[in-house]
C-alpha positions in Angstrom: 14.3 27.6 -15.2 17.4 26.5 -16.9 18.6 25.4 -13.5 15.1 23.4 -13.2 15.4 21.8 -16.5 18.8 20.4 -15.7 17.6 19.3 -12.2 14.7 17.8 -13.7 16.8 16.0 -16.5 19.2 14.6 -13.8 16.4 13.1 -11.5 14.2 11.8 -14.4 17.3 9.9 -15.4 17.9 8.5 -12.2 14.2 7.2 -11.9 14.6 5.5 -15.2 18.1 3.9 -14.0 16.5 2.6 -11.2 13.5 1.1 -13.0 15.7 -0.3 -15.8 18.2 -2.0 -13.6 15.7 -3.5 -11.2 15.4 -7.3 -11.5 12.8 -9.5 -10.1 14.1 -11.1 -6.7 15.2 -14.9 -7.0 13.8 -16.5 -3.6 16.1 -18.8 -2.0 15.4 -21.7 0.1 15.0 -20.3 3.7 18.4 -20.7 5.5 18.8 -23.3 8.5 20.7 -20.9 10.5 19.1 -17.5 11.4 20.2 -14.6 13.4 17.3 -13.4 15.8 15.7 -10.2 14.7 15.4 -7.7 17.6 13.4 -4.6 16.5 13.9 -1.3 17.8 12.3 2.2 17.6 12.9 3.8 14.2 14.2 6.9 16.0 17.2 4.7 17.5 17.8 2.8 14.2 17.4 6.0 11.8 17.9 9.2 13.8 17.1 11.0 10.4 13.6 9.6 10.7 12.7 10.1 14.5 9.7 8.0 15.0 8.9 6.9 18.4 7.2 3.7 19.0 7.3 2.6 15.3 9.6 -0.7 15.7 11.9 -1.7 12.5 14.6 -4.2 12.0 18.0 -2.6 12.8 20.6 -2.7 10.3 22.8 -5.2 12.1 20.0 -7.6 12.1 19.2 -7.4 8.4 19.3 -11.3 7.4 22.5 -11.8 5.3 20.4 -13.6 2.7 18.4 -10.5 1.9 21.3 -7.9 2.2 22.1 -6.4 -1.3 25.0 -4.2 -1.2 24.4 -2.5 -4.6 20.8 -1.4 -3.8 22.0 -0.1 -0.4 24.6 2.0 -2.1 22.3 3.3 -4.5 19.9 4.7 -1.9 22.5 6.0 0.4 23.7 7.9 -2.7 20.3 9.2 -3.6 19.6 10.4 0.3 22.7 12.1 -0.1 21.7 13.8 -3.2 18.9 15.4 -1.3 21.2 17.8 0.3 23.9 17.9 -2.6 21.5 18.5 -5.7 17.8 18.1 -4.5 15.0 17.6 -6.8 13.1 20.5 -5.4 13.7 24.0 -6.5 11.6 26.8 -4.4 10.1 29.4 -6.4 8.8 27.5 -9.4 5.6 28.1 -11.1 2.6 25.6 -11.0 2.0 22.9 -13.6 0.0 23.5 -16.5 -3.9 23.7 -16.1 -4.2 21.4 -18.8 -3.7 17.8 -17.2 -2.3 16.2 -20.4 0.0 18.9 -21.0 1.1 18.7 -17.4 1.5 14.9 -17.8 3.3 15.1 -21.0 5.9 17.5 -19.6 6.6 15.4 -16.7 6.4 12.0 -18.0 8.7 11.9 -20.9 9.6 9.8 -23.8 12.4 8.3 -21.5 10.0 7.2 -18.9 7.9 5.7 -21.5 10.5 3.4 -22.7 10.0 1.5 -19.5 6.3 1.7 -18.4 3.1 3.0 -20.0 1.7 6.4 -19.5 -1.4 6.5 -16.6 -4.8 6.2 -17.9 -7.6 8.5 -16.9 -10.2 6.7 -14.8 -13.9 7.3 -16.1 -14.7 8.8 -12.7 -12.4 11.8 -13.4 -13.6 12.5 -17.0 -15.6 15.2 -15.7 -16.4 16.6 -12.1 -15.1 13.8 -9.8 -17.8 11.1 -9.3 -17.2 10.5 -5.5 -20.0 8.0 -5.4 -18.7 6.0 -7.9 -15.1 6.1 -6.3 -16.7 4.9 -3.0 -17.2 1.4 -4.7 -14.6 1.5 -7.3 -10.9 1.6 -7.1 -8.4 2.4 -4.3 -10.6 4.4 -2.1 -13.4 2.2 -1.7 -11.8 0.8 1.5 -12.8 4.0 3.2 -16.5 3.8 2.5 -18.4 2.9 6.0 -21.8 2.8 7.0 -22.6 5.3 9.7 -25.4 5.0 12.4 -27.7 7.2 10.7 -27.6 4.5 7.9 -25.8 6.8 5.5 -22.3 6.0 4.4 -19.1 8.2 4.8 -15.3 8.6 4.1 -14.2 9.6 7.7 -10.8 11.4 7.4 -10.7 13.3 10.5 -7.6 11.3 11.5 -5.8 13.9 9.4 -6.5 16.5 11.9 -3.9 18.4 13.9 -0.9 17.7 11.8 1.6 20.6 10.9 1.2 21.4 7.2 3.4 23.3 4.7 2.5 27.0 4.5 -0.4 28.1 2.5 -2.3 24.6 1.9 -5.7 23.6 3.3 -6.5 21.5 6.2 -7.3 17.8 5.0 -9.5 16.6 8.0 -12.9 16.2 6.6 -16.0 13.8 6.3 -17.4 12.8 2.8 -21.3 11.8 3.3 -22.9 9.5 1.0 -26.7 8.7 0.6 -27.9 5.5 -1.1 -29.9 5.6 -4.4 -31.8 2.3 -4.2 -33.1 2.6 -7.8 -29.5 2.8 -9.1 -28.0 0.6 -6.4 -25.3 3.4 -6.1 -23.9 6.0 -3.5 -24.2 9.6 -4.1 -22.1 12.3 -2.3 -24.4 14.7 -0.4 -22.2 16.6 1.9 -18.6 17.3 2.5 -17.8 18.5 6.1 -14.3 20.1 5.7 -12.5 23.2 6.4 -14.7 25.3 4.1 -17.8 24.3 6.2 -20.6 21.9 5.5 -20.7 22.0 1.7 -23.3 20.6 -0.5 -23.5 19.9 -4.2 -25.4 23.4 -4.7 -22.6 25.3 -3.0 -20.3 27.3 -5.2 -17.5 25.6 -3.2 -18.8 22.0 -4.0 -16.0 21.3 -6.6 -13.2 22.6 -4.1 -14.7 20.6 -1.6 -14.2 17.6 -3.7 -10.8 18.4 -4.5 -10.0 18.5 -0.9 -11.9 15.0 -0.3 -9.5 13.3 -2.8 -6.4 14.9 -1.5 -7.4 13.8 1.7 -8.2 10.2 0.6 -4.7 9.9 -1.6 -2.7 11.5 1.1 -4.0 8.9 3.9 -3.8 6.2 1.3 -0.3 6.7 0.4 1.1 7.7 3.9 -0.8 5.6 6.3 -2.5 2.7 4.8 0.3 1.9 2.2 3.8 2.7 3.7 2.9 2.9 7.5 0.4 -0.2 7.8 1.6 -2.4 4.8 5.2 -1.9 5.0 6.1 -0.7 8.5 3.4 -2.4 10.6 1.8 -5.4 9.1 4.6 -6.5 6.6 7.6 -6.0 9.1 5.8 -8.0 11.7 5.2 -10.6 9.5 8.6 -11.0 8.3 10.1 -10.7 11.8 7.9 -13.2 13.5 8.3 -15.9 10.5 12.0 -15.6 10.5 12.3 -15.7 14.4 10.0 -18.3 14.9 9.5 -20.7 12.2 12.4 -23.3 11.5 13.6 -23.5 7.9 12.0 -27.1 7.6 8.6 -26.1 9.2 5.8 -26.1 6.4 4.5 -22.9 7.5 7.8 -21.2 7.1 8.0 -22.6 3.3 4.5 -21.3 2.7 5.3 -17.8 3.8 8.7 -17.5 2.7 8.3 -16.0 -0.7 5.9 -13.3 1.0 8.1 -12.2 3.3 11.8 -12.5 1.7 13.7 -9.2 1.6 11.3 -7.3 3.5 13.7 -6.1 6.1 16.3 -4.9 3.4 13.6 -3.3 1.4 11.9 -1.3 4.4 15.5 -0.4 5.4 16.8 1.4 2.4 13.1 2.6 1.0 12.3 4.1 4.3 15.2 6.7 4.1 14.5 7.7 0.7 10.8 8.6 1.3 10.8 9.6 5.1 14.0 11.5 5.6 13.9 15.1 5.6 13.8 16.3 2.2 12.5 13.0 1.1 9.4 12.0 -1.1 6.6 12.3 1.6 7.7 15.5 2.9 8.2 17.2 -0.2 5.1 15.7 -2.2 2.4 15.7 0.2 0.7 18.6 2.3 2.6 17.8 5.6 5.8 19.3 6.8 8.5 16.8 8.3 7.3 17.2 11.9 3.7 16.7 10.8 4.7 14.0 8.7 6.5 12.1 11.6 3.7 12.6 14.2 1.2 11.2 11.7 3.2 8.1 11.3 3.8 7.6 14.9 -0.1 8.0 15.6 -1.5 5.9 12.8 1.1 3.1 13.4 -0.6 2.7 16.9 -3.9 2.7 14.9 -3.2 -0.2 12.6 -6.2 -2.4 12.2 -5.3 -6.0 10.8 -8.8 -6.7 9.7 -8.3 -4.6 6.7 -6.3 -7.6 5.5 -9.6 -9.7 5.2 -12.0 -8.2 2.9 -15.0 -10.1 4.0 -14.5 -9.4 7.6 -13.4 -5.6 6.7 -16.6 -5.2 4.5 -18.9 -6.7 7.1 -17.4 -4.1 9.8 -17.8 -1.3 7.2 -21.3 -2.4 6.5 -20.9 -2.5 2.6 -21.4 -6.2 2.2 -25.0 -7.0 0.9 -26.0 -3.5 1.6 -28.4 -2.8 -1.4 -25.8 -1.3 -3.8 -23.2 -2.6 -6.3 -19.9 -3.1 -4.9 -17.5 -3.9 -7.6 -14.2 -3.5 -5.8 -15.4 -5.3 -2.6 -16.3 -8.3 -5.0 -13.1 -8.1 -6.8 -11.2 -8.3 -3.6 -13.2 -10.9 -2.0 -12.7 -13.1 -5.2 -8.8 -12.6 -4.7 -8.9 -13.5 -0.8 -11.3 -16.6 -1.5 -8.5 -18.2 -3.6 -6.0 -17.4 -1.2 -8.2 -18.6 1.8 -8.8 -22.0 -0.1 -5.4 -22.5 -0.8 -4.5 -21.9 2.9 -7.0 -24.2 4.1 -5.7 -27.0 2.1 -2.2 -26.4 2.7 -3.0 -26.6 6.6 -4.9 -29.7 6.3 -1.9 -31.3 4.6 0.4 -30.2 7.4 -1.5 -30.5 10.4 -3.6 -33.6 11.5 -6.0 -31.9 13.6 -6.4 -29.1 16.1 -4.9 -30.8 19.0 -1.7 -31.2 16.9 -1.6 -27.7 16.0 -2.1 -26.7 19.8 1.0 -28.8 20.5 3.2 -27.3 17.8 5.5 -24.8 19.8 6.8 -23.1 16.6 3.6 -22.3 15.5 2.4 -20.9 18.9 5.6 -19.0 19.1 5.1 -17.5 15.7 1.6 -16.4 16.5 2.6 -14.8 19.9 5.2 -12.7 18.3 3.1 -11.8 15.5 0.6 -10.6 18.1 3.3 -8.7 20.0 4.7 -7.1 17.1 1.6 -6.1 15.0 0.2 -3.0 16.6 -3.2 -4.0 18.0 -2.5 -7.7 17.4 -3.8 -9.9 14.5 -7.1 -10.8 16.0 -6.4 -14.5 16.9 -5.0 -15.5 20.5 -3.3 -19.0 20.7 -6.4 -20.3 22.7 -8.3 -19.8 19.8 -6.0 -21.3 17.4 -7.4 -24.2 15.0 -6.8 -25.4 11.7 -9.3 -23.1 10.4 -8.4 -19.9 12.2 -4.8 -20.5 11.3 -5.7 -20.9 7.5 -7.8 -17.6 7.5 -4.6 -15.8 9.1 -2.3 -17.3 6.7 -4.9 -16.1 3.9 -4.8 -12.6 5.4 -1.0 -12.7 5.5 -0.9 -13.5 1.9 -3.5 -10.8 0.9 -1.5 -8.2 2.9 1.6 -8.5 0.6 0.1 -9.0 -2.6 -3.4 -7.5 -2.8 -3.3 -4.8 -0.3 0.1 -3.6 -1.3 -0.9 -3.6 -5.0 -4.1 -1.6 -4.3 -2.5 0.8 -2.2 0.8 1.2 -4.2 1.3 0.6 -8.1 -2.5 1.0 -8.6 -2.4 4.7 -7.8 -0.5 4.9 -10.9 -3.7 5.6 -13.0 -5.3 7.8 -10.1 -2.7 9.9 -8.3 -1.1 11.6 -11.3 -4.3 13.5 -12.4 -3.9 16.2 -10.0 -6.5 18.4 -11.7 -9.0 15.8 -10.3 -7.1 14.3 -7.5 -4.4 16.9 -6.1 -1.8 16.0 -3.6 -1.8 19.6 -2.2 -4.7 22.0 -2.3 -3.2 25.6 -1.9 -5.3 28.4 -0.1 -4.8 30.6 -3.3 -5.9 27.9 -5.7 -2.8 27.3 -7.6 -1.8 24.1 -8.8 1.2 22.0 -7.6 4.6 23.5 -8.6 6.7 21.7 -11.2 9.1 20.2 -8.8 6.2 18.8 -6.7 4.6 17.1 -9.6 7.5 15.7 -11.1 8.6 14.2 -8.1 5.2 12.8 -7.7 5.5 11.1 -11.1 8.9 9.8 -10.6 7.9 8.4 -7.1 4.9 6.5 -8.5 7.1 5.5 -11.6 9.5 3.8 -9.3 6.6 2.1 -7.5 6.1 0.0 -10.8 9.5 -1.6 -11.0 9.1 -5.2 -11.9 8.7 -7.7 -9.1 8.2 -11.4 -8.7 4.7 -12.3 -9.7 2.2 -14.1 -7.5 1.6 -16.4 -10.6 4.7 -18.2 -10.5 5.7 -21.6 -9.5 7.1 -22.0 -5.9 6.7 -25.4 -5.7 10.5 -25.9 -5.1 10.2 -24.6 -1.7 7.8 -27.4 -0.7 9.1 -29.9 1.8 7.3 -32.9 0.0 5.4 -34.0 -3.0 2.1 -33.2 -1.6 3.0 -29.8 -0.6 4.7 -29.0 -4.1 1.4 -30.1 -5.6 -0.8 -27.8 -3.5 1.4 -24.9 -4.5 0.9 -26.0 -8.3 -2.9 -26.3 -7.5 -2.9 -22.5 -6.2 -1.2 -21.5 -9.4 -4.2 -23.2 -11.4 -6.8 -21.8 -9.4 -5.1 -18.3 -9.9 -5.0 -18.9 -13.7 -8.9 -20.0 -13.6 -9.7 -16.9 -11.6 -7.6 -14.6 -14.2 -9.3 -16.3 -17.2 -12.8 -15.6 -15.5 -12.0 -12.1 -15.0 -10.7 -11.6 -18.7 -14.1 -12.8 -19.8 -15.7 -9.7 -18.1 -15.4 -6.2 -19.6 -12.1 -4.7 -18.8 -12.2 -2.2 -15.9 -9.4 0.1 -14.7 -10.1 -0.6 -11.0 -10.2 -4.3 -11.2 -7.1 -6.4 -9.8 -6.3 -9.4 -11.5 -4.2 -12.1 -10.6 -1.6 -11.7 -13.2 -0.7 -8.1 -12.0 -0.1 -9.3 -8.2 3.5 -9.5 -7.1 4.2 -12.2 -4.5 5.9 -9.8 -2.3 6.3 -5.9 -1.6 10.1 -6.0 -2.2 12.1 -5.2 -5.4 
């Protein structure tokens, strides 16, 4: 245990140093001369993360205006330490049964000097309320109407991937029924490795733990890192840098949302995905299982998730007869971005014919479709001012709202492993000390200070009209923030003031 406490102190201190030294990005003007980025398979770029089919920016193509030598060296040192002095130590006992005691041990006074302690969601106060989580918070995006009229979280996509020894399979389906009187969903059955488990079954609580473990695993690995960072975000940054000239108005609009994406992805991927990295050592899957999950789910990326109105309609949760507070919250945020994009496009493009004659925009759209798994749902022959504005809003939403709800927002959910475990052991033991400590430090570093979305970016505009529109967007964000502040505070709600303009630090 002495070795463990020394190891823990070192890695706690390193996490604290990283969050303390990080400063928000300064967004420069886009450079006039830019080198073409030619994405390659991750296996060729990073042999230590041998993913096939997943395209990333090779290190030689990382734009010079993004490259940060100090951050690169820090992450290389961190990955080297995974072998020299790893944060994991086999054979440790499980964390305390008391959730507050476990958190107090892992989240020290040093951590708290830089970021607040997590808050316990109301849904976790007793037996986890899956029905409430189906419409509130980060897992609401899984709730989908089924052919029989019920709703479900279908997480069978987690089937078949190699797990660490002694852990439960996470492939499952949670079934919900509508309580029309309460306008709420109720979990009525969980089909999982235990069988078809209902509320009267003695294993119901274990089945709910499995359900939340599956949801948080898929959210962290697939929806957050694979879909936001590696699929959607990387494709957007590459197409924008490659095809939109510095003086193009769409380049100026998108620039703060995509700047430093390639540098950030390159250094963070090694720290999280290399053998001995955070994903393998925190979650249920072995290194081989994790890599196969990433390969398969990258190809399955659905760009529609970045349009909450279209996504909500496709999942059958819009105007479905029950309250959908998170869906409403996300639509409000998207609405402001969409209106902003519509006005900006109207300023820059005279009409649809002029847009179809813009070779740069057509080339950008073609490359975005080519690089995004499954495309972005907009072909060049369907390009109009309206469809372009909606696509631009989706791009903005991807790197602001999606990244927030799937990343930093887990701070108040994922650390309460007595309700939402990151591993469920067959023998019922809770996570070992090293697994939980690494979970805490990983989430801690997700909350580094980033440049806020509510920031004046009007200096990026090409003219006074563009600058005025960027400033108007800030006014509307402030108005939405004020309107949300007049409602009772809610842990699950995303407000404009907490959103960051991009996913890079």
